Every structure is written in C-alpha cells, then in structure tokens.
Chimera marker file (.cmm) of the C-alpha trace (Angstrom):
<marker_set name="trace">
<marker id="1" x="286.106" y="150.327" z="73.688" r="1" g="1" b="0" radius="0.5"/>
<marker id="2" x="285.670" y="148.293" z="76.568" r="1" g="1" b="0" radius="0.5"/>
<marker id="3" x="284.883" y="145.469" z="77.384" r="1" g="1" b="0" radius="0.5"/>
<marker id="4" x="283.176" y="145.744" z="81.365" r="1" g="1" b="0" radius="0.5"/>
<marker id="5" x="281.433" y="142.006" z="80.775" r="1" g="1" b="0" radius="0.5"/>
<marker id="6" x="284.969" y="141.389" z="83.340" r="1" g="1" b="0" radius="0.5"/>
<marker id="7" x="284.912" y="143.468" z="85.922" r="1" g="1" b="0" radius="0.5"/>
<marker id="8" x="285.746" y="142.433" z="89.137" r="1" g="1" b="0" radius="0.5"/>
<marker id="9" x="286.397" y="145.549" z="91.485" r="1" g="1" b="0" radius="0.5"/>
<marker id="10" x="283.263" y="148.074" z="91.471" r="1" g="1" b="0" radius="0.5"/>
<marker id="11" x="284.444" y="152.254" z="90.006" r="1" g="1" b="0" radius="0.5"/>
<marker id="12" x="283.727" y="154.519" z="91.134" r="1" g="1" b="0" radius="0.5"/>
<marker id="13" x="282.630" y="158.093" z="88.904" r="1" g="1" b="0" radius="0.5"/>
<marker id="14" x="283.140" y="161.609" z="89.935" r="1" g="1" b="0" radius="0.5"/>
<marker id="15" x="283.795" y="164.675" z="89.342" r="1" g="1" b="0" radius="0.5"/>
<marker id="16" x="286.726" y="165.538" z="90.590" r="1" g="1" b="0" radius="0.5"/>
<marker id="17" x="286.634" y="169.579" z="89.482" r="1" g="1" b="0" radius="0.5"/>
<marker id="18" x="284.561" y="168.671" z="92.264" r="1" g="1" b="0" radius="0.5"/>
<marker id="19" x="286.783" y="170.396" z="95.335" r="1" g="1" b="0" radius="0.5"/>
<marker id="20" x="283.902" y="168.763" z="97.488" r="1" g="1" b="0" radius="0.5"/>
<marker id="21" x="283.036" y="165.361" z="94.943" r="1" g="1" b="0" radius="0.5"/>
<marker id="22" x="287.782" y="165.219" z="95.370" r="1" g="1" b="0" radius="0.5"/>
<marker id="23" x="287.919" y="165.287" z="99.164" r="1" g="1" b="0" radius="0.5"/>
<marker id="24" x="285.125" y="162.763" z="99.923" r="1" g="1" b="0" radius="0.5"/>
<marker id="25" x="286.465" y="161.094" z="96.917" r="1" g="1" b="0" radius="0.5"/>
<marker id="26" x="290.468" y="161.494" z="98.659" r="1" g="1" b="0" radius="0.5"/>
<marker id="27" x="288.934" y="160.074" z="101.536" r="1" g="1" b="0" radius="0.5"/>
<marker id="28" x="287.078" y="156.495" z="100.771" r="1" g="1" b="0" radius="0.5"/>
<marker id="29" x="291.151" y="156.708" z="98.891" r="1" g="1" b="0" radius="0.5"/>
<marker id="30" x="293.103" y="156.823" z="101.448" r="1" g="1" b="0" radius="0.5"/>
<marker id="31" x="290.754" y="154.517" z="103.916" r="1" g="1" b="0" radius="0.5"/>
<marker id="32" x="290.876" y="151.710" z="100.385" r="1" g="1" b="0" radius="0.5"/>
<marker id="33" x="293.960" y="149.958" z="101.250" r="1" g="1" b="0" radius="0.5"/>
<marker id="34" x="293.064" y="146.752" z="99.744" r="1" g="1" b="0" radius="0.5"/>
<marker id="35" x="292.292" y="149.007" z="96.667" r="1" g="1" b="0" radius="0.5"/>
<marker id="36" x="288.735" y="147.444" z="96.621" r="1" g="1" b="0" radius="0.5"/>
<marker id="37" x="287.063" y="150.330" z="94.083" r="1" g="1" b="0" radius="0.5"/>
<marker id="38" x="288.865" y="151.368" z="91.182" r="1" g="1" b="0" radius="0.5"/>
<marker id="39" x="288.312" y="155.434" z="90.785" r="1" g="1" b="0" radius="0.5"/>
<marker id="40" x="287.957" y="157.250" z="87.896" r="1" g="1" b="0" radius="0.5"/>
<marker id="41" x="287.944" y="161.116" z="88.194" r="1" g="1" b="0" radius="0.5"/>
<marker id="42" x="285.825" y="162.030" z="84.692" r="1" g="1" b="0" radius="0.5"/>
<marker id="43" x="287.133" y="165.346" z="83.748" r="1" g="1" b="0" radius="0.5"/>
<marker id="44" x="290.733" y="162.815" z="83.375" r="1" g="1" b="0" radius="0.5"/>
<marker id="45" x="289.032" y="160.474" z="81.922" r="1" g="1" b="0" radius="0.5"/>
<marker id="46" x="285.857" y="160.651" z="80.246" r="1" g="1" b="0" radius="0.5"/>
<marker id="47" x="286.208" y="158.035" z="77.814" r="1" g="1" b="0" radius="0.5"/>
<marker id="48" x="285.494" y="155.345" z="80.067" r="1" g="1" b="0" radius="0.5"/>
<marker id="49" x="282.285" y="156.446" z="80.412" r="1" g="1" b="0" radius="0.5"/>
<marker id="50" x="281.015" y="156.051" z="77.327" r="1" g="1" b="0" radius="0.5"/>
<marker id="51" x="282.114" y="152.082" z="77.173" r="1" g="1" b="0" radius="0.5"/>
<marker id="52" x="280.180" y="151.995" z="80.940" r="1" g="1" b="0" radius="0.5"/>
<marker id="53" x="276.410" y="153.140" z="79.410" r="1" g="1" b="0" radius="0.5"/>
<marker id="54" x="276.595" y="156.677" z="80.559" r="1" g="1" b="0" radius="0.5"/>
<marker id="55" x="276.628" y="159.573" z="79.212" r="1" g="1" b="0" radius="0.5"/>
<marker id="56" x="279.158" y="163.304" z="80.213" r="1" g="1" b="0" radius="0.5"/>
<marker id="57" x="276.049" y="164.532" z="80.932" r="1" g="1" b="0" radius="0.5"/>
<marker id="58" x="275.149" y="161.771" z="83.009" r="1" g="1" b="0" radius="0.5"/>
<marker id="59" x="278.043" y="161.612" z="85.160" r="1" g="1" b="0" radius="0.5"/>
<marker id="60" x="278.387" y="165.329" z="85.896" r="1" g="1" b="0" radius="0.5"/>
<marker id="61" x="274.580" y="165.296" z="87.014" r="1" g="1" b="0" radius="0.5"/>
<marker id="62" x="274.953" y="162.595" z="89.652" r="1" g="1" b="0" radius="0.5"/>
<marker id="63" x="277.366" y="159.906" z="90.842" r="1" g="1" b="0" radius="0.5"/>
<marker id="64" x="277.897" y="156.458" z="89.479" r="1" g="1" b="0" radius="0.5"/>
<marker id="65" x="278.983" y="153.086" z="90.117" r="1" g="1" b="0" radius="0.5"/>
<marker id="66" x="279.165" y="149.905" z="88.354" r="1" g="1" b="0" radius="0.5"/>
<marker id="67" x="279.816" y="147.372" z="90.865" r="1" g="1" b="0" radius="0.5"/>
<marker id="68" x="281.498" y="143.916" z="90.588" r="1" g="1" b="0" radius="0.5"/>
<marker id="69" x="278.105" y="142.015" z="89.322" r="1" g="1" b="0" radius="0.5"/>
<marker id="70" x="278.084" y="144.414" z="86.857" r="1" g="1" b="0" radius="0.5"/>
<marker id="71" x="274.617" y="147.187" z="87.936" r="1" g="1" b="0" radius="0.5"/>
<marker id="72" x="274.613" y="150.657" z="87.477" r="1" g="1" b="0" radius="0.5"/>
<marker id="73" x="273.737" y="152.973" z="90.802" r="1" g="1" b="0" radius="0.5"/>
<marker id="74" x="273.780" y="156.170" z="91.338" r="1" g="1" b="0" radius="0.5"/>
<marker id="75" x="273.023" y="159.491" z="93.540" r="1" g="1" b="0" radius="0.5"/>
<marker id="76" x="271.923" y="156.981" z="97.274" r="1" g="1" b="0" radius="0.5"/>
<marker id="77" x="272.105" y="154.214" z="96.156" r="1" g="1" b="0" radius="0.5"/>
<marker id="78" x="276.087" y="155.100" z="94.530" r="1" g="1" b="0" radius="0.5"/>
<marker id="79" x="277.115" y="155.909" z="97.508" r="1" g="1" b="0" radius="0.5"/>
<marker id="80" x="275.275" y="152.605" z="99.757" r="1" g="1" b="0" radius="0.5"/>
<marker id="81" x="277.304" y="150.467" z="96.436" r="1" g="1" b="0" radius="0.5"/>
<marker id="82" x="280.605" y="152.243" z="97.574" r="1" g="1" b="0" radius="0.5"/>
<marker id="83" x="280.141" y="152.067" z="101.209" r="1" g="1" b="0" radius="0.5"/>
<marker id="84" x="279.856" y="147.692" z="100.753" r="1" g="1" b="0" radius="0.5"/>
<marker id="85" x="282.577" y="147.837" z="99.833" r="1" g="1" b="0" radius="0.5"/>
<marker id="86" x="285.076" y="149.569" z="102.528" r="1" g="1" b="0" radius="0.5"/>
<marker id="87" x="284.658" y="147.537" z="105.599" r="1" g="1" b="0" radius="0.5"/>
<marker id="88" x="284.430" y="150.607" z="107.739" r="1" g="1" b="0" radius="0.5"/>
<marker id="89" x="280.634" y="152.073" z="106.019" r="1" g="1" b="0" radius="0.5"/>
<marker id="90" x="279.243" y="148.380" z="104.983" r="1" g="1" b="0" radius="0.5"/>
<marker id="91" x="277.074" y="149.636" z="108.033" r="1" g="1" b="0" radius="0.5"/>
<marker id="92" x="275.473" y="152.631" z="106.446" r="1" g="1" b="0" radius="0.5"/>
<marker id="93" x="275.536" y="150.454" z="103.858" r="1" g="1" b="0" radius="0.5"/>
<marker id="94" x="272.746" y="148.738" z="105.270" r="1" g="1" b="0" radius="0.5"/>
<marker id="95" x="271.137" y="151.007" z="106.754" r="1" g="1" b="0" radius="0.5"/>
<marker id="96" x="270.793" y="152.725" z="103.801" r="1" g="1" b="0" radius="0.5"/>
<marker id="97" x="269.114" y="150.437" z="101.985" r="1" g="1" b="0" radius="0.5"/>
<marker id="98" x="266.066" y="149.950" z="104.157" r="1" g="1" b="0" radius="0.5"/>
<marker id="99" x="262.854" y="151.505" z="102.781" r="1" g="1" b="0" radius="0.5"/>
<marker id="100" x="262.162" y="154.252" z="103.937" r="1" g="1" b="0" radius="0.5"/>
<marker id="101" x="265.905" y="155.376" z="104.885" r="1" g="1" b="0" radius="0.5"/>
<marker id="102" x="267.005" y="154.968" z="101.363" r="1" g="1" b="0" radius="0.5"/>
<marker id="103" x="263.407" y="157.253" z="99.309" r="1" g="1" b="0" radius="0.5"/>
<marker id="104" x="265.116" y="159.805" z="101.971" r="1" g="1" b="0" radius="0.5"/>
<marker id="105" x="269.007" y="159.469" z="102.103" r="1" g="1" b="0" radius="0.5"/>
<marker id="106" x="267.592" y="159.361" z="97.752" r="1" g="1" b="0" radius="0.5"/>
<marker id="107" x="265.301" y="163.112" z="98.012" r="1" g="1" b="0" radius="0.5"/>
<marker id="108" x="268.295" y="164.711" z="99.806" r="1" g="1" b="0" radius="0.5"/>
<marker id="109" x="270.882" y="163.772" z="97.328" r="1" g="1" b="0" radius="0.5"/>
<marker id="110" x="268.764" y="164.159" z="94.811" r="1" g="1" b="0" radius="0.5"/>
<marker id="111" x="268.890" y="168.348" z="96.278" r="1" g="1" b="0" radius="0.5"/>
<marker id="112" x="272.275" y="168.128" z="96.844" r="1" g="1" b="0" radius="0.5"/>
<marker id="113" x="273.205" y="167.280" z="93.479" r="1" g="1" b="0" radius="0.5"/>
<marker id="114" x="271.237" y="169.301" z="91.628" r="1" g="1" b="0" radius="0.5"/>
<marker id="115" x="272.215" y="172.296" z="93.276" r="1" g="1" b="0" radius="0.5"/>
<marker id="116" x="275.983" y="170.955" z="92.611" r="1" g="1" b="0" radius="0.5"/>
<marker id="117" x="274.856" y="170.280" z="89.137" r="1" g="1" b="0" radius="0.5"/>
<marker id="118" x="273.688" y="174.053" z="88.572" r="1" g="1" b="0" radius="0.5"/>
<marker id="119" x="276.908" y="175.436" z="90.804" r="1" g="1" b="0" radius="0.5"/>
<marker id="120" x="279.214" y="173.983" z="88.356" r="1" g="1" b="0" radius="0.5"/>
<marker id="121" x="277.753" y="174.475" z="85.548" r="1" g="1" b="0" radius="0.5"/>
<marker id="122" x="277.747" y="178.059" z="85.547" r="1" g="1" b="0" radius="0.5"/>
<marker id="123" x="281.368" y="178.310" z="85.674" r="1" g="1" b="0" radius="0.5"/>
<marker id="124" x="281.376" y="177.186" z="82.237" r="1" g="1" b="0" radius="0.5"/>
<marker id="125" x="282.284" y="173.219" z="83.141" r="1" g="1" b="0" radius="0.5"/>
<marker id="126" x="279.006" y="171.583" z="81.128" r="1" g="1" b="0" radius="0.5"/>
<marker id="127" x="278.927" y="174.797" z="78.797" r="1" g="1" b="0" radius="0.5"/>
<marker id="128" x="282.195" y="173.838" z="77.234" r="1" g="1" b="0" radius="0.5"/>
<marker id="129" x="281.882" y="170.954" z="75.114" r="1" g="1" b="0" radius="0.5"/>
<marker id="130" x="281.376" y="167.286" z="75.964" r="1" g="1" b="0" radius="0.5"/>
<marker id="131" x="284.751" y="165.331" z="75.439" r="1" g="1" b="0" radius="0.5"/>
<marker id="132" x="283.013" y="161.955" z="74.649" r="1" g="1" b="0" radius="0.5"/>
<marker id="133" x="280.820" y="163.612" z="71.924" r="1" g="1" b="0" radius="0.5"/>
<marker id="134" x="281.094" y="167.080" z="71.380" r="1" g="1" b="0" radius="0.5"/>
<marker id="135" x="278.053" y="168.571" z="72.228" r="1" g="1" b="0" radius="0.5"/>
<marker id="136" x="277.041" y="171.684" z="74.189" r="1" g="1" b="0" radius="0.5"/>
<marker id="137" x="275.756" y="169.905" z="77.467" r="1" g="1" b="0" radius="0.5"/>
<marker id="138" x="271.957" y="171.796" z="78.737" r="1" g="1" b="0" radius="0.5"/>
<marker id="139" x="271.529" y="171.845" z="82.685" r="1" g="1" b="0" radius="0.5"/>
<marker id="140" x="268.309" y="169.887" z="83.288" r="1" g="1" b="0" radius="0.5"/>
<marker id="141" x="267.003" y="171.770" z="86.112" r="1" g="1" b="0" radius="0.5"/>
<marker id="142" x="264.680" y="169.095" z="87.902" r="1" g="1" b="0" radius="0.5"/>
<marker id="143" x="268.396" y="167.455" z="87.739" r="1" g="1" b="0" radius="0.5"/>
<marker id="144" x="266.971" y="164.939" z="85.590" r="1" g="1" b="0" radius="0.5"/>
<marker id="145" x="268.912" y="162.429" z="82.380" r="1" g="1" b="0" radius="0.5"/>
<link id1="1" id2="2" r="1" g="1" b="0" radius="0.2"/>
<link id1="2" id2="3" r="1" g="1" b="0" radius="0.2"/>
<link id1="3" id2="4" r="1" g="1" b="0" radius="0.2"/>
<link id1="4" id2="5" r="1" g="1" b="0" radius="0.2"/>
<link id1="5" id2="6" r="1" g="1" b="0" radius="0.2"/>
<link id1="6" id2="7" r="1" g="1" b="0" radius="0.2"/>
<link id1="7" id2="8" r="1" g="1" b="0" radius="0.2"/>
<link id1="8" id2="9" r="1" g="1" b="0" radius="0.2"/>
<link id1="9" id2="10" r="1" g="1" b="0" radius="0.2"/>
<link id1="10" id2="11" r="1" g="1" b="0" radius="0.2"/>
<link id1="11" id2="12" r="1" g="1" b="0" radius="0.2"/>
<link id1="12" id2="13" r="1" g="1" b="0" radius="0.2"/>
<link id1="13" id2="14" r="1" g="1" b="0" radius="0.2"/>
<link id1="14" id2="15" r="1" g="1" b="0" radius="0.2"/>
<link id1="15" id2="16" r="1" g="1" b="0" radius="0.2"/>
<link id1="16" id2="17" r="1" g="1" b="0" radius="0.2"/>
<link id1="17" id2="18" r="1" g="1" b="0" radius="0.2"/>
<link id1="18" id2="19" r="1" g="1" b="0" radius="0.2"/>
<link id1="19" id2="20" r="1" g="1" b="0" radius="0.2"/>
<link id1="20" id2="21" r="1" g="1" b="0" radius="0.2"/>
<link id1="21" id2="22" r="1" g="1" b="0" radius="0.2"/>
<link id1="22" id2="23" r="1" g="1" b="0" radius="0.2"/>
<link id1="23" id2="24" r="1" g="1" b="0" radius="0.2"/>
<link id1="24" id2="25" r="1" g="1" b="0" radius="0.2"/>
<link id1="25" id2="26" r="1" g="1" b="0" radius="0.2"/>
<link id1="26" id2="27" r="1" g="1" b="0" radius="0.2"/>
<link id1="27" id2="28" r="1" g="1" b="0" radius="0.2"/>
<link id1="28" id2="29" r="1" g="1" b="0" radius="0.2"/>
<link id1="29" id2="30" r="1" g="1" b="0" radius="0.2"/>
<link id1="30" id2="31" r="1" g="1" b="0" radius="0.2"/>
<link id1="31" id2="32" r="1" g="1" b="0" radius="0.2"/>
<link id1="32" id2="33" r="1" g="1" b="0" radius="0.2"/>
<link id1="33" id2="34" r="1" g="1" b="0" radius="0.2"/>
<link id1="34" id2="35" r="1" g="1" b="0" radius="0.2"/>
<link id1="35" id2="36" r="1" g="1" b="0" radius="0.2"/>
<link id1="36" id2="37" r="1" g="1" b="0" radius="0.2"/>
<link id1="37" id2="38" r="1" g="1" b="0" radius="0.2"/>
<link id1="38" id2="39" r="1" g="1" b="0" radius="0.2"/>
<link id1="39" id2="40" r="1" g="1" b="0" radius="0.2"/>
<link id1="40" id2="41" r="1" g="1" b="0" radius="0.2"/>
<link id1="41" id2="42" r="1" g="1" b="0" radius="0.2"/>
<link id1="42" id2="43" r="1" g="1" b="0" radius="0.2"/>
<link id1="43" id2="44" r="1" g="1" b="0" radius="0.2"/>
<link id1="44" id2="45" r="1" g="1" b="0" radius="0.2"/>
<link id1="45" id2="46" r="1" g="1" b="0" radius="0.2"/>
<link id1="46" id2="47" r="1" g="1" b="0" radius="0.2"/>
<link id1="47" id2="48" r="1" g="1" b="0" radius="0.2"/>
<link id1="48" id2="49" r="1" g="1" b="0" radius="0.2"/>
<link id1="49" id2="50" r="1" g="1" b="0" radius="0.2"/>
<link id1="50" id2="51" r="1" g="1" b="0" radius="0.2"/>
<link id1="51" id2="52" r="1" g="1" b="0" radius="0.2"/>
<link id1="52" id2="53" r="1" g="1" b="0" radius="0.2"/>
<link id1="53" id2="54" r="1" g="1" b="0" radius="0.2"/>
<link id1="54" id2="55" r="1" g="1" b="0" radius="0.2"/>
<link id1="55" id2="56" r="1" g="1" b="0" radius="0.2"/>
<link id1="56" id2="57" r="1" g="1" b="0" radius="0.2"/>
<link id1="57" id2="58" r="1" g="1" b="0" radius="0.2"/>
<link id1="58" id2="59" r="1" g="1" b="0" radius="0.2"/>
<link id1="59" id2="60" r="1" g="1" b="0" radius="0.2"/>
<link id1="60" id2="61" r="1" g="1" b="0" radius="0.2"/>
<link id1="61" id2="62" r="1" g="1" b="0" radius="0.2"/>
<link id1="62" id2="63" r="1" g="1" b="0" radius="0.2"/>
<link id1="63" id2="64" r="1" g="1" b="0" radius="0.2"/>
<link id1="64" id2="65" r="1" g="1" b="0" radius="0.2"/>
<link id1="65" id2="66" r="1" g="1" b="0" radius="0.2"/>
<link id1="66" id2="67" r="1" g="1" b="0" radius="0.2"/>
<link id1="67" id2="68" r="1" g="1" b="0" radius="0.2"/>
<link id1="68" id2="69" r="1" g="1" b="0" radius="0.2"/>
<link id1="69" id2="70" r="1" g="1" b="0" radius="0.2"/>
<link id1="70" id2="71" r="1" g="1" b="0" radius="0.2"/>
<link id1="71" id2="72" r="1" g="1" b="0" radius="0.2"/>
<link id1="72" id2="73" r="1" g="1" b="0" radius="0.2"/>
<link id1="73" id2="74" r="1" g="1" b="0" radius="0.2"/>
<link id1="74" id2="75" r="1" g="1" b="0" radius="0.2"/>
<link id1="75" id2="76" r="1" g="1" b="0" radius="0.2"/>
<link id1="76" id2="77" r="1" g="1" b="0" radius="0.2"/>
<link id1="77" id2="78" r="1" g="1" b="0" radius="0.2"/>
<link id1="78" id2="79" r="1" g="1" b="0" radius="0.2"/>
<link id1="79" id2="80" r="1" g="1" b="0" radius="0.2"/>
<link id1="80" id2="81" r="1" g="1" b="0" radius="0.2"/>
<link id1="81" id2="82" r="1" g="1" b="0" radius="0.2"/>
<link id1="82" id2="83" r="1" g="1" b="0" radius="0.2"/>
<link id1="83" id2="84" r="1" g="1" b="0" radius="0.2"/>
<link id1="84" id2="85" r="1" g="1" b="0" radius="0.2"/>
<link id1="85" id2="86" r="1" g="1" b="0" radius="0.2"/>
<link id1="86" id2="87" r="1" g="1" b="0" radius="0.2"/>
<link id1="87" id2="88" r="1" g="1" b="0" radius="0.2"/>
<link id1="88" id2="89" r="1" g="1" b="0" radius="0.2"/>
<link id1="89" id2="90" r="1" g="1" b="0" radius="0.2"/>
<link id1="90" id2="91" r="1" g="1" b="0" radius="0.2"/>
<link id1="91" id2="92" r="1" g="1" b="0" radius="0.2"/>
<link id1="92" id2="93" r="1" g="1" b="0" radius="0.2"/>
<link id1="93" id2="94" r="1" g="1" b="0" radius="0.2"/>
<link id1="94" id2="95" r="1" g="1" b="0" radius="0.2"/>
<link id1="95" id2="96" r="1" g="1" b="0" radius="0.2"/>
<link id1="96" id2="97" r="1" g="1" b="0" radius="0.2"/>
<link id1="97" id2="98" r="1" g="1" b="0" radius="0.2"/>
<link id1="98" id2="99" r="1" g="1" b="0" radius="0.2"/>
<link id1="99" id2="100" r="1" g="1" b="0" radius="0.2"/>
<link id1="100" id2="101" r="1" g="1" b="0" radius="0.2"/>
<link id1="101" id2="102" r="1" g="1" b="0" radius="0.2"/>
<link id1="102" id2="103" r="1" g="1" b="0" radius="0.2"/>
<link id1="103" id2="104" r="1" g="1" b="0" radius="0.2"/>
<link id1="104" id2="105" r="1" g="1" b="0" radius="0.2"/>
<link id1="105" id2="106" r="1" g="1" b="0" radius="0.2"/>
<link id1="106" id2="107" r="1" g="1" b="0" radius="0.2"/>
<link id1="107" id2="108" r="1" g="1" b="0" radius="0.2"/>
<link id1="108" id2="109" r="1" g="1" b="0" radius="0.2"/>
<link id1="109" id2="110" r="1" g="1" b="0" radius="0.2"/>
<link id1="110" id2="111" r="1" g="1" b="0" radius="0.2"/>
<link id1="111" id2="112" r="1" g="1" b="0" radius="0.2"/>
<link id1="112" id2="113" r="1" g="1" b="0" radius="0.2"/>
<link id1="113" id2="114" r="1" g="1" b="0" radius="0.2"/>
<link id1="114" id2="115" r="1" g="1" b="0" radius="0.2"/>
<link id1="115" id2="116" r="1" g="1" b="0" radius="0.2"/>
<link id1="116" id2="117" r="1" g="1" b="0" radius="0.2"/>
<link id1="117" id2="118" r="1" g="1" b="0" radius="0.2"/>
<link id1="118" id2="119" r="1" g="1" b="0" radius="0.2"/>
<link id1="119" id2="120" r="1" g="1" b="0" radius="0.2"/>
<link id1="120" id2="121" r="1" g="1" b="0" radius="0.2"/>
<link id1="121" id2="122" r="1" g="1" b="0" radius="0.2"/>
<link id1="122" id2="123" r="1" g="1" b="0" radius="0.2"/>
<link id1="123" id2="124" r="1" g="1" b="0" radius="0.2"/>
<link id1="124" id2="125" r="1" g="1" b="0" radius="0.2"/>
<link id1="125" id2="126" r="1" g="1" b="0" radius="0.2"/>
<link id1="126" id2="127" r="1" g="1" b="0" radius="0.2"/>
<link id1="127" id2="128" r="1" g="1" b="0" radius="0.2"/>
<link id1="128" id2="129" r="1" g="1" b="0" radius="0.2"/>
<link id1="129" id2="130" r="1" g="1" b="0" radius="0.2"/>
<link id1="130" id2="131" r="1" g="1" b="0" radius="0.2"/>
<link id1="131" id2="132" r="1" g="1" b="0" radius="0.2"/>
<link id1="132" id2="133" r="1" g="1" b="0" radius="0.2"/>
<link id1="133" id2="134" r="1" g="1" b="0" radius="0.2"/>
<link id1="134" id2="135" r="1" g="1" b="0" radius="0.2"/>
<link id1="135" id2="136" r="1" g="1" b="0" radius="0.2"/>
<link id1="136" id2="137" r="1" g="1" b="0" radius="0.2"/>
<link id1="137" id2="138" r="1" g="1" b="0" radius="0.2"/>
<link id1="138" id2="139" r="1" g="1" b="0" radius="0.2"/>
<link id1="139" id2="140" r="1" g="1" b="0" radius="0.2"/>
<link id1="140" id2="141" r="1" g="1" b="0" radius="0.2"/>
<link id1="141" id2="142" r="1" g="1" b="0" radius="0.2"/>
<link id1="142" id2="143" r="1" g="1" b="0" radius="0.2"/>
<link id1="143" id2="144" r="1" g="1" b="0" radius="0.2"/>
<link id1="144" id2="145" r="1" g="1" b="0" radius="0.2"/>
</marker_set>
C-alpha cells in the first residue's frame, strides 16, 4: 500500500474508459508540460484507489483530486484543485472558489456526473466485478457514496 502522506504533486483520478473524460484529461496533460500533476487512470491502476481512501464506485461516480497538501476533492472542487496547478486555468480555480459560483458549479457537475455514471454503467463497466473487492457495483440514482 502506498504511503499517501508524502504527496508532492496533486493526483488526478479519472476514468480512462470514458471517451469524454479521456479527451479532457489529454487536453490538461498536453498543457502540463512541467509535469506538475500525476495522472491516474483508474481503469489501468485500480489498486491505487484504496491507498488514497477511495472505493471503485466512488472513483467511477465522480472525478477526484488529491491535492499536494493531501486533501481529497471531488466534483467541481476537484476541477478547481486541478486548475490551481495549471497556469492558464488558475483564474478559473479562483472563480469556481467563489461561494455562489462554487455551489452552482457543483450542482451542474453533479447532474453531469450522475448521467455519465449511468451511461458508463449501462454498458456493463460497473456491472462487472469491482477490481478492488470483487463486489458488484450498484448504481446509486442520486450519485452519492
């Protein structure tokens, strides 16, 4: 098991099996020339989830970022955490942190995440065994975990 107390770069956990997610992450990777961020495709590296306190289902339901200070963020806050480390997106991180905008961004992200999760799970990705525990993953219609 990894020791996550010595995190030096933020870690982005994303679903590399999701075409839209993969495209967006590839965009960020291209502009992360200084390699400020560690990119973890949960489809390729599911074992890393437990070391960071995430279940397979949690990681499939929402994007997560463990910031360099060790805090875990998900949803709109995960994007803000990611954007803080990409120079041309830092202004967006500051905007999304504003109280009314943060709430709205989280609501919009939650709607998108629930639809994406249902869509991904309808093609049997989530119906297959959880690679971490061997359990079947069930879809929570509210997108909560």
